[in-house]
PDB file with one MODEL, atoms N, CA, C and O in Angstrom:
MODEL        1
ATOM      1  N   UNK A   1      -3.447 -18.968 -16.404  1.00  0.00           N
ATOM      2  CA  UNK A   1      -3.687 -17.713 -17.053  1.00  0.00           C
ATOM      3  C   UNK A   1      -1.865 -16.970 -16.957  1.00  0.00           C
ATOM      4  O   UNK A   1      -0.866 -17.089 -16.248  1.00  0.00           O
ATOM      5  N   UNK A   2      -2.120 -16.537 -17.639  1.00  0.00           N
ATOM      6  CA  UNK A   2      -0.703 -15.390 -17.756  1.00  0.00           C
ATOM      7  C   UNK A   2      -1.102 -13.977 -16.916  1.00  0.00           C
ATOM      8  O   UNK A   2      -2.108 -13.282 -16.773  1.00  0.00           O
ATOM      9  N   UNK A   3       0.300 -13.975 -16.447  1.00  0.00           N
ATOM     10  CA  UNK A   3      -0.152 -12.391 -15.626  1.00  0.00           C
ATOM     11  C   UNK A   3      -0.514 -10.894 -16.558  1.00  0.00           C
ATOM     12  O   UNK A   3       0.322 -10.251 -17.192  1.00  0.00           O
ATOM     13  N   UNK A   4      -1.566 -10.664 -16.465  1.00  0.00           N
ATOM     14  CA  UNK A   4      -1.794  -9.450 -17.570  1.00  0.00           C
ATOM     15  C   UNK A   4      -0.683  -8.268 -16.903  1.00  0.00           C
ATOM     16  O   UNK A   4      -0.214  -8.078 -15.780  1.00  0.00           O
ATOM     17  N   UNK A   5      -0.536  -7.549 -18.344  1.00  0.00           N
ATOM     18  CA  UNK A   5       0.297  -6.537 -18.183  1.00  0.00           C
ATOM     19  C   UNK A   5       0.027  -4.897 -19.157  1.00  0.00           C
ATOM     20  O   UNK A   5      -0.292  -4.712 -20.332  1.00  0.00           O
ATOM     21  N   UNK A   6       0.307  -4.009 -18.113  1.00  0.00           N
ATOM     22  CA  UNK A   6      -0.222  -3.004 -18.667  1.00  0.00           C
ATOM     23  C   UNK A   6       0.752  -2.061 -19.279  1.00  0.00           C
ATOM     24  O   UNK A   6       1.782  -1.707 -18.704  1.00  0.00           O
ATOM     25  N   UNK A   7       0.340  -1.608 -20.646  1.00  0.00           N
ATOM     26  CA  UNK A   7       1.304  -1.139 -21.641  1.00  0.00           C
ATOM     27  C   UNK A   7       0.605   0.239 -22.511  1.00  0.00           C
ATOM     28  O   UNK A   7       1.048   0.791 -23.518  1.00  0.00           O
ATOM     29  N   UNK A   8      -0.732   0.574 -21.662  1.00  0.00           N
ATOM     30  CA  UNK A   8      -1.349   1.839 -22.589  1.00  0.00           C
ATOM     31  C   UNK A   8      -2.416   1.254 -23.955  1.00  0.00           C
ATOM     32  O   UNK A   8      -3.109   1.925 -24.720  1.00  0.00           O
ATOM     33  N   UNK A   9      -2.241  -0.060 -23.896  1.00  0.00           N
ATOM     34  CA  UNK A   9      -3.239  -0.489 -25.559  1.00  0.00           C
ATOM     35  C   UNK A   9      -4.335  -1.155 -24.898  1.00  0.00           C
ATOM     36  O   UNK A   9      -4.953  -1.792 -25.751  1.00  0.00           O
ATOM     37  N   UNK A  10      -4.939  -1.313 -23.552  1.00  0.00           N
ATOM     38  CA  UNK A  10      -6.222  -1.332 -23.584  1.00  0.00           C
ATOM     39  C   UNK A  10      -6.873  -0.316 -22.304  1.00  0.00           C
ATOM     40  O   UNK A  10      -6.431   0.664 -21.704  1.00  0.00           O
ATOM     41  N   UNK A  11      -7.888  -0.939 -22.252  1.00  0.00           N
ATOM     42  CA  UNK A  11      -8.767   0.119 -21.468  1.00  0.00           C
ATOM     43  C   UNK A  11      -8.405  -0.051 -19.595  1.00  0.00           C
ATOM     44  O   UNK A  11      -8.673  -1.053 -18.933  1.00  0.00           O
ATOM     45  N   UNK A  12      -7.687   1.345 -19.020  1.00  0.00           N
ATOM     46  CA  UNK A  12      -7.430   0.795 -17.698  1.00  0.00           C
ATOM     47  C   UNK A  12      -8.648  -0.178 -16.581  1.00  0.00           C
ATOM     48  O   UNK A  12      -8.322  -0.738 -15.534  1.00  0.00           O
ATOM     49  N   UNK A  13      -9.768  -0.153 -17.063  1.00  0.00           N
ATOM     50  CA  UNK A  13     -10.827  -0.850 -16.352  1.00  0.00           C
ATOM     51  C   UNK A  13     -11.227  -2.314 -16.823  1.00  0.00           C
ATOM     52  O   UNK A  13     -11.959  -3.195 -16.371  1.00  0.00           O
ATOM     53  N   UNK A  14     -10.334  -2.156 -18.047  1.00  0.00           N
ATOM     54  CA  UNK A  14     -10.067  -4.012 -18.664  1.00  0.00           C
ATOM     55  C   UNK A  14      -8.859  -4.790 -18.137  1.00  0.00           C
ATOM     56  O   UNK A  14      -8.635  -5.967 -17.852  1.00  0.00           O
ATOM     57  N   UNK A  15      -8.225  -3.729 -18.130  1.00  0.00           N
ATOM     58  CA  UNK A  15      -6.848  -4.750 -17.233  1.00  0.00           C
ATOM     59  C   UNK A  15      -6.804  -4.423 -15.762  1.00  0.00           C
ATOM     60  O   UNK A  15      -5.697  -4.502 -15.231  1.00  0.00           O
ATOM     61  N   UNK A  16      -7.770  -4.091 -15.068  1.00  0.00           N
ATOM     62  CA  UNK A  16      -7.845  -4.093 -13.580  1.00  0.00           C
ATOM     63  C   UNK A  16      -8.895  -5.393 -13.797  1.00  0.00           C
ATOM     64  O   UNK A  16      -8.432  -6.417 -13.294  1.00  0.00           O
ATOM     65  N   UNK A  17      -9.920  -5.535 -14.297  1.00  0.00           N
ATOM     66  CA  UNK A  17     -10.760  -6.537 -14.408  1.00  0.00           C
ATOM     67  C   UNK A  17      -9.876  -7.852 -14.934  1.00  0.00           C
ATOM     68  O   UNK A  17     -10.246  -8.969 -14.574  1.00  0.00           O
ATOM     69  N   UNK A  18      -8.881  -7.728 -15.662  1.00  0.00           N
ATOM     70  CA  UNK A  18      -8.093  -9.095 -16.187  1.00  0.00           C
ATOM     71  C   UNK A  18      -7.125  -8.993 -14.770  1.00  0.00           C
ATOM     72  O   UNK A  18      -6.891 -10.121 -14.335  1.00  0.00           O
ATOM     73  N   UNK A  19      -6.789  -8.391 -14.323  1.00  0.00           N
ATOM     74  CA  UNK A  19      -5.531  -8.594 -12.918  1.00  0.00           C
ATOM     75  C   UNK A  19      -6.700  -8.675 -12.181  1.00  0.00           C
ATOM     76  O   UNK A  19      -6.412  -9.862 -12.027  1.00  0.00           O
ATOM     77  N   UNK A  20      -7.907  -8.538 -11.482  1.00  0.00           N
ATOM     78  CA  UNK A  20      -8.720  -9.303 -10.814  1.00  0.00           C
ATOM     79  C   UNK A  20      -8.656 -11.169 -11.101  1.00  0.00           C
ATOM     80  O   UNK A  20      -8.274 -12.132 -10.435  1.00  0.00           O
ATOM     81  N   UNK A  21      -9.058 -11.036 -12.010  1.00  0.00           N
ATOM     82  CA  UNK A  21      -9.445 -12.342 -12.324  1.00  0.00           C
ATOM     83  C   UNK A  21      -8.057 -13.323 -12.059  1.00  0.00           C
ATOM     84  O   UNK A  21      -7.897 -14.314 -11.346  1.00  0.00           O
ATOM     85  N   UNK A  22      -7.045 -12.502 -13.061  1.00  0.00           N
ATOM     86  CA  UNK A  22      -6.026 -13.380 -12.438  1.00  0.00           C
ATOM     87  C   UNK A  22      -5.979 -13.483 -10.968  1.00  0.00           C
ATOM     88  O   UNK A  22      -6.384 -14.534 -10.472  1.00  0.00           O
ATOM     89  N   UNK A  23      -5.639 -12.749 -10.365  1.00  0.00           N
ATOM     90  CA  UNK A  23      -5.812 -12.546  -8.576  1.00  0.00           C
ATOM     91  C   UNK A  23      -6.556 -13.595  -8.082  1.00  0.00           C
ATOM     92  O   UNK A  23      -6.148 -14.461  -7.308  1.00  0.00           O
ATOM     93  N   UNK A  24      -7.834 -13.477  -8.627  1.00  0.00           N
ATOM     94  CA  UNK A  24      -9.278 -14.949  -7.868  1.00  0.00           C
ATOM     95  C   UNK A  24      -8.346 -16.206  -8.543  1.00  0.00           C
ATOM     96  O   UNK A  24      -7.827 -17.052  -7.815  1.00  0.00           O
ATOM     97  N   UNK A  25      -8.242 -16.218  -9.582  1.00  0.00           N
ATOM     98  CA  UNK A  25      -7.361 -17.952  -9.904  1.00  0.00           C
ATOM     99  C   UNK A  25      -6.205 -18.354  -9.125  1.00  0.00           C
ATOM    100  O   UNK A  25      -5.967 -19.520  -8.809  1.00  0.00           O
ATOM    101  N   UNK A  26      -5.406 -17.217  -8.791  1.00  0.00           N
ATOM    102  CA  UNK A  26      -4.038 -17.252  -7.958  1.00  0.00           C
ATOM    103  C   UNK A  26      -4.299 -17.292  -6.311  1.00  0.00           C
ATOM    104  O   UNK A  26      -3.409 -17.588  -5.513  1.00  0.00           O
ATOM    105  N   UNK A  27      -5.923 -16.882  -5.860  1.00  0.00           N
ATOM    106  CA  UNK A  27      -6.426 -16.859  -4.460  1.00  0.00           C
ATOM    107  C   UNK A  27      -5.505 -15.683  -4.014  1.00  0.00           C
ATOM    108  O   UNK A  27      -4.919 -15.974  -2.971  1.00  0.00           O
ATOM    109  N   UNK A  28      -5.208 -14.472  -4.477  1.00  0.00           N
ATOM    110  CA  UNK A  28      -4.782 -13.410  -3.980  1.00  0.00           C
ATOM    111  C   UNK A  28      -6.035 -12.959  -4.024  1.00  0.00           C
ATOM    112  O   UNK A  28      -6.669 -12.886  -5.076  1.00  0.00           O
ATOM    113  N   UNK A  29      -6.671 -12.488  -2.433  1.00  0.00           N
ATOM    114  CA  UNK A  29      -7.795 -11.474  -2.187  1.00  0.00           C
ATOM    115  C   UNK A  29      -7.632 -10.412  -1.849  1.00  0.00           C
ATOM    116  O   UNK A  29      -8.520  -9.565  -1.948  1.00  0.00           O
ATOM    117  N   UNK A  30      -6.453 -10.167  -1.357  1.00  0.00           N
ATOM    118  CA  UNK A  30      -6.522  -8.826  -0.363  1.00  0.00           C
ATOM    119  C   UNK A  30      -6.574  -7.562  -1.643  1.00  0.00           C
ATOM    120  O   UNK A  30      -5.921  -7.796  -2.661  1.00  0.00           O
ATOM    121  N   UNK A  31      -7.270  -6.393  -1.562  1.00  0.00           N
ATOM    122  CA  UNK A  31      -7.126  -5.242  -2.290  1.00  0.00           C
ATOM    123  C   UNK A  31      -6.096  -4.788  -2.215  1.00  0.00           C
ATOM    124  O   UNK A  31      -5.657  -4.659  -3.358  1.00  0.00           O
ATOM    125  N   UNK A  32      -5.464  -4.475  -1.546  1.00  0.00           N
ATOM    126  CA  UNK A  32      -3.730  -4.010  -1.196  1.00  0.00           C
ATOM    127  C   UNK A  32      -3.040  -5.283  -2.335  1.00  0.00           C
ATOM    128  O   UNK A  32      -3.151  -5.446  -3.550  1.00  0.00           O
ATOM    129  N   UNK A  33      -2.647  -5.686  -1.752  1.00  0.00           N
ATOM    130  CA  UNK A  33      -2.040  -7.006  -2.414  1.00  0.00           C
ATOM    131  C   UNK A  33      -2.576  -7.020  -4.027  1.00  0.00           C
ATOM    132  O   UNK A  33      -1.672  -7.338  -4.799  1.00  0.00           O
ATOM    133  N   UNK A  34      -3.605  -6.793  -4.540  1.00  0.00           N
ATOM    134  CA  UNK A  34      -4.406  -7.101  -6.070  1.00  0.00           C
ATOM    135  C   UNK A  34      -3.435  -5.531  -6.690  1.00  0.00           C
ATOM    136  O   UNK A  34      -2.780  -5.436  -7.728  1.00  0.00           O
ATOM    137  N   UNK A  35      -3.686  -4.404  -5.547  1.00  0.00           N
ATOM    138  CA  UNK A  35      -3.010  -3.004  -6.149  1.00  0.00           C
ATOM    139  C   UNK A  35      -2.016  -3.016  -6.471  1.00  0.00           C
ATOM    140  O   UNK A  35      -1.593  -2.486  -7.498  1.00  0.00           O
ATOM    141  N   UNK A  36      -1.107  -3.908  -5.297  1.00  0.00           N
ATOM    142  CA  UNK A  36       0.318  -4.167  -5.448  1.00  0.00           C
ATOM    143  C   UNK A  36       0.801  -4.667  -6.890  1.00  0.00           C
ATOM    144  O   UNK A  36       1.650  -4.083  -7.564  1.00  0.00           O
ATOM    145  N   UNK A  37       0.230  -5.661  -7.202  1.00  0.00           N
ATOM    146  CA  UNK A  37       0.583  -6.211  -7.984  1.00  0.00           C
ATOM    147  C   UNK A  37       0.309  -5.731  -9.272  1.00  0.00           C
ATOM    148  O   UNK A  37       1.191  -5.840 -10.124  1.00  0.00           O
ATOM    149  N   UNK A  38      -1.101  -5.057  -9.644  1.00  0.00           N
ATOM    150  CA  UNK A  38      -1.262  -4.114 -10.504  1.00  0.00           C
ATOM    151  C   UNK A  38      -0.677  -3.266 -11.060  1.00  0.00           C
ATOM    152  O   UNK A  38      -0.912  -3.006 -12.240  1.00  0.00           O
ATOM    153  N   UNK A  39       0.568  -2.386 -10.082  1.00  0.00           N
ATOM    154  CA  UNK A  39       0.809  -1.502 -10.136  1.00  0.00           C
ATOM    155  C   UNK A  39       2.741  -2.003 -10.871  1.00  0.00           C
ATOM    156  O   UNK A  39       3.488  -1.410 -11.649  1.00  0.00           O
ATOM    157  N   UNK A  40       2.834  -2.933 -10.337  1.00  0.00           N
ATOM    158  CA  UNK A  40       3.742  -3.713 -10.074  1.00  0.00           C
ATOM    159  C   UNK A  40       3.895  -4.269 -12.035  1.00  0.00           C
ATOM    160  O   UNK A  40       5.029  -4.114 -12.490  1.00  0.00           O
ATOM    161  N   UNK A  41       2.868  -4.824 -12.989  1.00  0.00           N
ATOM    162  CA  UNK A  41       2.728  -5.215 -13.793  1.00  0.00           C
ATOM    163  C   UNK A  41       2.345  -3.727 -14.516  1.00  0.00           C
ATOM    164  O   UNK A  41       1.339  -3.999 -15.171  1.00  0.00           O
ATOM    165  N   UNK A  42       2.598  -2.532 -14.686  1.00  0.00           N
ATOM    166  CA  UNK A  42       2.467  -1.573 -15.264  1.00  0.00           C
ATOM    167  C   UNK A  42       3.825  -0.655 -15.595  1.00  0.00           C
ATOM    168  O   UNK A  42       4.642  -0.005 -14.941  1.00  0.00           O
ATOM    169  N   UNK A  43       3.503  -1.091 -17.445  1.00  0.00           N
ATOM    170  CA  UNK A  43       5.316  -0.309 -18.357  1.00  0.00           C
ATOM    171  C   UNK A  43       5.531   0.837 -17.118  1.00  0.00           C
ATOM    172  O   UNK A  43       4.982   1.716 -16.454  1.00  0.00           O
ATOM    173  N   UNK A  44       6.816   0.076 -17.369  1.00  0.00           N
ATOM    174  CA  UNK A  44       7.932   1.433 -16.388  1.00  0.00           C
ATOM    175  C   UNK A  44       7.798   2.883 -17.329  1.00  0.00           C
ATOM    176  O   UNK A  44       8.327   3.858 -16.795  1.00  0.00           O
ATOM    177  N   UNK A  45       7.351   3.048 -18.248  1.00  0.00           N
ATOM    178  CA  UNK A  45       7.570   4.601 -18.851  1.00  0.00           C
ATOM    179  C   UNK A  45       5.886   4.750 -18.636  1.00  0.00           C
ATOM    180  O   UNK A  45       5.470   5.533 -19.490  1.00  0.00           O
ATOM    181  N   UNK A  46       5.081   4.383 -18.002  1.00  0.00           N
ATOM    182  CA  UNK A  46       3.979   5.007 -17.829  1.00  0.00           C
ATOM    183  C   UNK A  46       4.086   5.488 -16.043  1.00  0.00           C
ATOM    184  O   UNK A  46       4.254   4.772 -15.056  1.00  0.00           O
ATOM    185  N   UNK A  47       3.898   7.072 -16.165  1.00  0.00           N
ATOM    186  CA  UNK A  47       3.890   7.520 -14.659  1.00  0.00           C
ATOM    187  C   UNK A  47       2.803   6.974 -14.002  1.00  0.00           C
ATOM    188  O   UNK A  47       1.664   6.945 -14.468  1.00  0.00           O
ATOM    189  N   UNK A  48       3.217   6.438 -12.673  1.00  0.00           N
ATOM    190  CA  UNK A  48       2.185   6.437 -11.748  1.00  0.00           C
ATOM    191  C   UNK A  48       1.931   7.528 -10.722  1.00  0.00           C
ATOM    192  O   UNK A  48       2.949   7.402 -10.041  1.00  0.00           O
ATOM    193  N   UNK A  49       1.263   8.485 -10.181  1.00  0.00           N
ATOM    194  CA  UNK A  49       1.722   9.198  -9.098  1.00  0.00           C
ATOM    195  C   UNK A  49       1.818   8.689  -7.415  1.00  0.00           C
ATOM    196  O   UNK A  49       1.391   7.586  -7.075  1.00  0.00           O
ATOM    197  N   UNK A  50       2.238   9.346  -6.754  1.00  0.00           N
ATOM    198  CA  UNK A  50       2.397   9.398  -5.811  1.00  0.00           C
ATOM    199  C   UNK A  50       0.620   9.019  -4.974  1.00  0.00           C
ATOM    200  O   UNK A  50      -0.398   9.525  -5.447  1.00  0.00           O
ATOM    201  N   UNK A  51       0.585   8.179  -3.861  1.00  0.00           N
ATOM    202  CA  UNK A  51      -0.806   8.098  -3.029  1.00  0.00           C
ATOM    203  C   UNK A  51      -1.661   7.636  -3.809  1.00  0.00           C
ATOM    204  O   UNK A  51      -2.675   8.334  -3.775  1.00  0.00           O
ATOM    205  N   UNK A  52      -1.774   6.417  -4.806  1.00  0.00           N
ATOM    206  CA  UNK A  52      -2.508   5.826  -5.542  1.00  0.00           C
ATOM    207  C   UNK A  52      -2.536   4.734  -4.305  1.00  0.00           C
ATOM    208  O   UNK A  52      -1.539   4.086  -3.988  1.00  0.00           O
ATOM    209  N   UNK A  53      -4.098   4.598  -3.509  1.00  0.00           N
ATOM    210  CA  UNK A  53      -4.233   3.933  -2.620  1.00  0.00           C
ATOM    211  C   UNK A  53      -5.162   2.694  -2.760  1.00  0.00           C
ATOM    212  O   UNK A  53      -5.227   1.709  -2.024  1.00  0.00           O
ATOM    213  N   UNK A  54      -5.895   2.999  -3.936  1.00  0.00           N
ATOM    214  CA  UNK A  54      -6.869   1.820  -4.144  1.00  0.00           C
ATOM    215  C   UNK A  54      -7.066   1.916  -6.089  1.00  0.00           C
ATOM    216  O   UNK A  54      -6.707   2.777  -6.894  1.00  0.00           O
ATOM    217  N   UNK A  55      -7.757   0.663  -6.249  1.00  0.00           N
ATOM    218  CA  UNK A  55      -7.772   0.716  -7.725  1.00  0.00           C
ATOM    219  C   UNK A  55      -8.410   1.652  -8.601  1.00  0.00           C
ATOM    220  O   UNK A  55      -8.145   1.964  -9.763  1.00  0.00           O
ATOM    221  N   UNK A  56      -9.454   2.105  -7.682  1.00  0.00           N
ATOM    222  CA  UNK A  56     -10.413   3.219  -8.867  1.00  0.00           C
ATOM    223  C   UNK A  56      -9.443   4.599  -9.085  1.00  0.00           C
ATOM    224  O   UNK A  56      -9.678   5.358 -10.025  1.00  0.00           O
ATOM    225  N   UNK A  57      -8.512   4.815  -8.286  1.00  0.00           N
ATOM    226  CA  UNK A  57      -7.430   5.927  -8.144  1.00  0.00           C
ATOM    227  C   UNK A  57      -6.801   5.317  -9.480  1.00  0.00           C
ATOM    228  O   UNK A  57      -7.033   5.836 -10.572  1.00  0.00           O
ATOM    229  N   UNK A  58      -5.931   4.102  -9.327  1.00  0.00           N
ATOM    230  CA  UNK A  58      -5.317   3.851 -10.792  1.00  0.00           C
ATOM    231  C   UNK A  58      -6.051   3.704 -11.990  1.00  0.00           C
ATOM    232  O   UNK A  58      -5.596   3.890 -13.119  1.00  0.00           O
ATOM    233  N   UNK A  59      -7.438   3.292 -11.646  1.00  0.00           N
ATOM    234  CA  UNK A  59      -8.153   3.728 -13.302  1.00  0.00           C
ATOM    235  C   UNK A  59      -8.083   4.708 -13.531  1.00  0.00           C
ATOM    236  O   UNK A  59      -7.820   4.782 -14.731  1.00  0.00           O
ATOM    237  N   UNK A  60      -8.197   6.178 -12.864  1.00  0.00           N
ATOM    238  CA  UNK A  60      -8.584   6.832 -13.253  1.00  0.00           C
ATOM    239  C   UNK A  60      -7.052   7.896 -13.715  1.00  0.00           C
ATOM    240  O   UNK A  60      -7.156   8.878 -14.450  1.00  0.00           O
ATOM    241  N   UNK A  61      -5.687   7.420 -13.093  1.00  0.00           N
ATOM    242  CA  UNK A  61      -4.646   7.346 -12.839  1.00  0.00           C
ATOM    243  C   UNK A  61      -3.790   6.960 -14.465  1.00  0.00           C
ATOM    244  O   UNK A  61      -2.813   7.391 -15.079  1.00  0.00           O
ATOM    245  N   UNK A  62      -4.576   6.168 -14.607  1.00  0.00           N
ATOM    246  CA  UNK A  62      -4.257   5.104 -15.890  1.00  0.00           C
ATOM    247  C   UNK A  62      -5.003   5.674 -16.821  1.00  0.00           C
ATOM    248  O   UNK A  62      -4.835   5.342 -17.995  1.00  0.00           O
ATOM    249  N   UNK A  63      -5.922   6.595 -16.485  1.00  0.00           N
ATOM    250  CA  UNK A  63      -7.242   7.029 -17.870  1.00  0.00           C
ATOM    251  C   UNK A  63      -6.359   8.958 -18.144  1.00  0.00           C
ATOM    252  O   UNK A  63      -6.332   9.395 -19.295  1.00  0.00           O
ATOM    253  N   UNK A  64      -5.925   9.581 -17.302  1.00  0.00           N
ATOM    254  CA  UNK A  64      -5.430  10.454 -17.414  1.00  0.00           C
ATOM    255  C   UNK A  64      -4.085  10.485 -17.884  1.00  0.00           C
ATOM    256  O   UNK A  64      -3.650  11.633 -17.794  1.00  0.00           O
ATOM    257  N   UNK A  65      -3.141   9.578 -18.412  1.00  0.00           N
ATOM    258  CA  UNK A  65      -1.832   9.340 -18.965  1.00  0.00           C
ATOM    259  C   UNK A  65      -2.006   9.367 -20.664  1.00  0.00           C
ATOM    260  O   UNK A  65      -2.800   8.601 -21.209  1.00  0.00           O
ATOM    261  N   UNK A  66      -1.236  10.265 -21.384  1.00  0.00           N
ATOM    262  CA  UNK A  66      -1.465  10.024 -22.147  1.00  0.00           C
ATOM    263  C   UNK A  66      -1.061   8.712 -23.510  1.00  0.00           C
ATOM    264  O   UNK A  66      -0.809   8.902 -24.700  1.00  0.00           O
ATOM    265  N   UNK A  67      -1.114   7.831 -22.975  1.00  0.00           N
ATOM    266  CA  UNK A  67      -0.943   6.301 -23.562  1.00  0.00           C
ATOM    267  C   UNK A  67      -2.377   6.275 -23.926  1.00  0.00           C
ATOM    268  O   UNK A  67      -2.684   5.968 -25.078  1.00  0.00           O
ATOM    269  N   UNK A  68      -3.597   6.670 -22.746  1.00  0.00           N
ATOM    270  CA  UNK A  68      -4.537   6.285 -22.816  1.00  0.00           C
ATOM    271  C   UNK A  68      -5.607   7.047 -24.011  1.00  0.00           C
ATOM    272  O   UNK A  68      -6.272   6.349 -24.777  1.00  0.00           O
ATOM    273  N   UNK A  69      -5.648   8.284 -24.033  1.00  0.00           N
ATOM    274  CA  UNK A  69      -5.798   9.276 -25.061  1.00  0.00           C
ATOM    275  C   UNK A  69      -5.151   8.879 -26.703  1.00  0.00           C
ATOM    276  O   UNK A  69      -5.557   9.418 -27.733  1.00  0.00           O
ATOM    277  N   UNK A  70      -4.156   7.904 -26.644  1.00  0.00           N
ATOM    278  CA  UNK A  70      -3.863   7.444 -28.027  1.00  0.00           C
ATOM    279  C   UNK A  70      -4.539   6.518 -28.036  1.00  0.00           C
ATOM    280  O   UNK A  70      -5.217   6.460 -29.062  1.00  0.00           O
ATOM    281  N   UNK A  71      -4.757   5.367 -27.049  1.00  0.00           N
ATOM    282  CA  UNK A  71      -5.626   4.369 -27.197  1.00  0.00           C
ATOM    283  C   UNK A  71      -7.094   4.650 -27.745  1.00  0.00           C
ATOM    284  O   UNK A  71      -7.534   3.921 -28.635  1.00  0.00           O
ATOM    285  N   UNK A  72      -7.789   5.595 -27.282  1.00  0.00           N
ATOM    286  CA  UNK A  72      -8.775   5.762 -27.258  1.00  0.00           C
ATOM    287  C   UNK A  72      -8.902   6.523 -28.759  1.00  0.00           C
ATOM    288  O   UNK A  72      -9.694   6.176 -29.635  1.00  0.00           O
ATOM    289  N   UNK A  73      -7.991   7.581 -28.853  1.00  0.00           N
ATOM    290  CA  UNK A  73      -8.484   7.831 -30.687  1.00  0.00           C
ATOM    291  C   UNK A  73      -8.068   6.755 -31.879  1.00  0.00           C
ATOM    292  O   UNK A  73      -8.591   6.857 -32.988  1.00  0.00           O
ATOM    293  N   UNK A  74      -6.769   5.367 -31.489  1.00  0.00           N
ATOM    294  CA  UNK A  74      -7.054   5.025 -32.419  1.00  0.00           C
ATOM    295  C   UNK A  74      -8.092   3.451 -32.286  1.00  0.00           C
ATOM    296  O   UNK A  74      -8.213   2.683 -33.241  1.00  0.00           O
ATOM    297  N   UNK A  75      -8.641   3.258 -31.153  1.00  0.00           N
ATOM    298  CA  UNK A  75      -9.671   2.745 -31.506  1.00  0.00           C
ATOM    299  C   UNK A  75     -11.058   4.182 -32.122  1.00  0.00           C
ATOM    300  O   UNK A  75     -11.777   3.621 -32.949  1.00  0.00           O
ATOM    301  N   UNK A  76     -11.196   4.637 -32.062  1.00  0.00           N
ATOM    302  CA  UNK A  76     -11.973   5.593 -32.914  1.00  0.00           C
ATOM    303  C   UNK A  76     -12.296   5.719 -34.191  1.00  0.00           C
ATOM    304  O   UNK A  76     -13.391   5.862 -34.735  1.00  0.00           O
ATOM    305  N   UNK A  77     -10.758   5.622 -34.783  1.00  0.00           N
ATOM    306  CA  UNK A  77     -10.427   5.755 -35.892  1.00  0.00           C
ATOM    307  C   UNK A  77     -10.755   4.213 -36.476  1.00  0.00           C
ATOM    308  O   UNK A  77     -11.392   4.130 -37.526  1.00  0.00           O
ATOM    309  N   UNK A  78     -10.369   3.142 -35.871  1.00  0.00           N
ATOM    310  CA  UNK A  78     -11.035   1.723 -35.909  1.00  0.00           C
ATOM    311  C   UNK A  78     -12.379   1.697 -36.248  1.00  0.00           C
ATOM    312  O   UNK A  78     -12.714   1.019 -37.220  1.00  0.00           O
ATOM    313  N   UNK A  79     -13.149   2.274 -35.660  1.00  0.00           N
ATOM    314  CA  UNK A  79     -14.505   2.241 -35.685  1.00  0.00           C
ATOM    315  C   UNK A  79     -15.210   2.986 -37.027  1.00  0.00           C
ATOM    316  O   UNK A  79     -16.226   2.671 -37.646  1.00  0.00           O
ATOM    317  N   UNK A  80     -14.360   3.989 -37.207  1.00  0.00           N
ATOM    318  CA  UNK A  80     -14.896   5.194 -38.183  1.00  0.00           C
ATOM    319  C   UNK A  80     -14.175   4.074 -39.837  1.00  0.00           C
ATOM    320  O   UNK A  80     -14.632   4.372 -40.940  1.00  0.00           O
ATOM    321  N   UNK A  81     -13.375   3.197 -39.759  1.00  0.00           N
ATOM    322  CA  UNK A  81     -13.538   3.051 -41.053  1.00  0.00           C
ATOM    323  C   UNK A  81     -14.041   1.948 -41.361  1.00  0.00           C
ATOM    324  O   UNK A  81     -14.252   1.674 -42.543  1.00  0.00           O
TER     325      UNK A  81
ENDMDL
END
């Protein structure tokens, strides 16, 4: 399994779910290690604020980024076609 990368083209919850699966396969079980890996694999153009200390806060931060709004809007357009 290739390490998941986040660039704003999937739901943040799905990204964290994929990253957890990757970490489980590779026997990375520590929540801080999983969080660090998640943050490292986020595209550098996506701003991650300081103070993200758990995966829930990371999902909220990714959900508030403009790339997520673009992703949601594109999904809605696809459903309307």
